[in-house]
C-alpha positions as CSV (number, residue, x, y, z in Angstrom):
1,M,0.1,0.0,-0.1
2,N,2.9,2.5,0.7
3,K,4.2,2.0,-2.8
4,G,1.0,3.7,-3.8
5,L,2.0,6.6,-1.5
6,L,5.5,6.9,-3.0
7,T,3.9,6.8,-6.5
8,K,1.5,9.6,-5.6
9,V,4.1,11.9,-4.0
10,V,6.4,11.7,-6.9
11,N,3.7,11.8,-9.4
12,K,2.5,15.1,-7.9
13,I,6.1,16.7,-8.1
14,I,6.5,15.4,-11.6
15,K,3.1,17.2,-12.6
16,K,4.8,20.4,-11.4
17,G,7.3,20.0,-14.2
18,Y,10.1,18.2,-12.2
19,Y,12.2,15.2,-13.2
20,Y,13.3,12.5,-10.5
21,S,16.4,10.3,-10.2
22,I,17.2,7.6,-7.8
23,D,20.5,7.1,-6.0
24,C,21.2,4.3,-3.3
25,E,24.3,5.9,-1.8
26,Q,24.7,8.9,0.6
27,G,24.8,12.0,-1.7
28,I,24.3,12.1,-5.3
29,D,26.8,10.2,-7.3
30,L,26.1,10.7,-11.0
31,I,28.6,8.4,-12.6
32,D,28.7,5.6,-10.0
33,D,26.7,2.4,-10.4
34,D,24.7,3.5,-7.2
35,Y,23.1,6.2,-9.3
36,F,20.4,3.7,-9.9
37,Q,17.9,5.9,-12.2
38,K,19.0,8.8,-14.3
39,P,16.7,12.0,-14.4
40,T,13.3,11.0,-15.9
41,N,9.6,12.1,-15.6
42,D,8.4,8.6,-16.4
43,I,6.6,7.3,-13.3
44,K,6.7,3.7,-14.5
45,L,10.5,3.6,-13.6
46,L,9.9,4.6,-10.0
47,C,8.7,1.2,-8.5
48,N,6.6,-1.7,-9.2
49,Q,3.3,-0.6,-10.7
50,T,1.6,-3.9,-11.4
51,P,1.8,-7.6,-9.4
52,K,3.7,-8.6,-12.7
53,D,6.4,-6.1,-12.2
54,K,9.7,-7.5,-10.6
55,Y,12.3,-5.2,-9.2
56,V,11.5,-1.8,-11.0
57,G,13.2,1.3,-9.6
58,V,13.1,1.4,-5.8
59,N,11.9,-2.2,-5.5
60,N,15.6,-3.2,-6.1
61,L,16.8,-1.2,-3.1
62,D,16.5,-1.2,0.7
63,V,17.3,2.4,1.1
64,C,17.5,5.3,-1.6
65,T,17.3,8.8,-2.1
66,I,15.0,10.1,-4.9
67,Y,16.2,13.4,-6.2
68,F,14.1,16.1,-8.0
69,H,15.4,18.1,-10.8
70,T,14.2,21.0,-13.0
71,E,14.2,20.2,-16.7
72,K,17.4,22.3,-17.1
73,Q,19.1,20.3,-14.3
74,A,17.9,17.0,-15.8
75,K,19.4,17.8,-19.1
76,I,22.7,19.1,-17.7
77,I,23.0,15.8,-15.8
78,D,22.2,13.7,-18.8
79,K,24.8,15.5,-20.9
80,A,27.4,15.4,-18.2
81,R,26.9,11.6,-17.5
82,G,27.7,10.9,-21.3
83,E,31.0,12.8,-21.3
84,F,32.8,12.1,-18.1
85,E,34.0,9.2,-15.9
86,S,33.9,10.8,-12.3
87,D,31.6,13.0,-10.4
88,A,34.5,15.5,-9.8
89,H,34.7,15.9,-13.6
90,V,30.9,16.3,-13.8
91,E,30.9,18.9,-11.2
92,N,33.7,21.0,-12.6
93,Y,32.0,20.7,-16.0
94,I,28.7,22.2,-14.6
95,S,30.3,24.9,-12.7
96,E,32.5,26.1,-15.6
97,K,30.0,25.6,-18.5
98,Y,26.6,26.6,-16.8
99,N,27.8,28.5,-13.7
100,D,24.7,27.0,-12.1
101,E,24.1,28.3,-8.6
102,D,20.9,26.1,-8.3
103,G,23.0,22.9,-8.3
104,L,22.1,19.5,-9.5
105,T,18.7,19.0,-7.5
106,S,15.9,20.9,-6.4
107,G,15.0,18.7,-3.6
108,Y,14.9,15.1,-2.3
109,L,13.0,12.5,-0.3
110,Q,14.4,9.4,1.2
111,W,12.7,5.9,0.9
112,N,13.3,3.1,3.1
113,A,12.0,-0.5,2.2
114,F,13.6,-3.3,4.4
115,N,11.1,-6.0,3.4
116,S,9.5,-5.7,6.7
117,G,6.2,-4.3,5.6
118,S,7.0,-0.7,6.8
119,D,8.3,0.9,3.7
120,R,8.3,4.6,4.2
121,I,9.3,8.0,3.3
122,S,11.9,8.8,6.1
123,D,13.0,12.2,5.3
124,Y,12.6,15.0,2.7
125,S,13.7,18.5,1.8
126,V,11.7,21.6,2.6
127,D,11.6,22.4,-1.1
128,F,8.5,20.2,-1.6
129,E,7.3,19.8,2.0
130,S,3.7,21.2,1.3
131,I,3.3,18.8,-1.6
132,I,4.7,15.9,0.2
133,D,2.8,16.7,3.5
134,K,-0.6,17.3,1.7
135,T,-0.2,14.0,-0.2
136,I,0.6,11.9,2.8
137,D,-2.3,13.3,4.7
138,S,-4.8,12.6,1.7
139,W,-3.3,9.2,1.2
140,Q,-3.6,8.4,5.0
141,K,-7.4,9.4,4.8
142,E,-8.0,7.2,1.8
143,L,-6.3,4.4,3.6
144,D,-8.3,5.0,6.8
145,N,-11.6,5.0,4.8
146,L,-10.7,1.7,3.2
147,L,-10.0,0.2,6.6
148,A,-13.1,1.5,8.2
């Protein structure tokens, strides 16, 4: 049921024009294999969507950070990932070529799924706080109505 929550939250942010990426390490590592999903606005790549799906997106991971990007940030990341072999080179490229003070992300949320049935959003940035809080509250009311 919580997968529905994650899908709802990320989908609301995507509808505001953002992209998301998934990283399973501390901090954003663009070149590393732990950078699990490059920036996309395709919600089907976030997690299992149907019972037939096996290990899509966050369903591969116990803990991950979902980063949110503007379209500009997503394009910069995609271009940089194709040209460099290390994050240091990517960061230098971005600061030299784009002089982008906004950085690589516009916000994040952390997702924990330890196969214990208590999958949850464990932390998130204030950038999307109102969207995330409202979606969680709405989702919880829907769940409570189903269980009543």
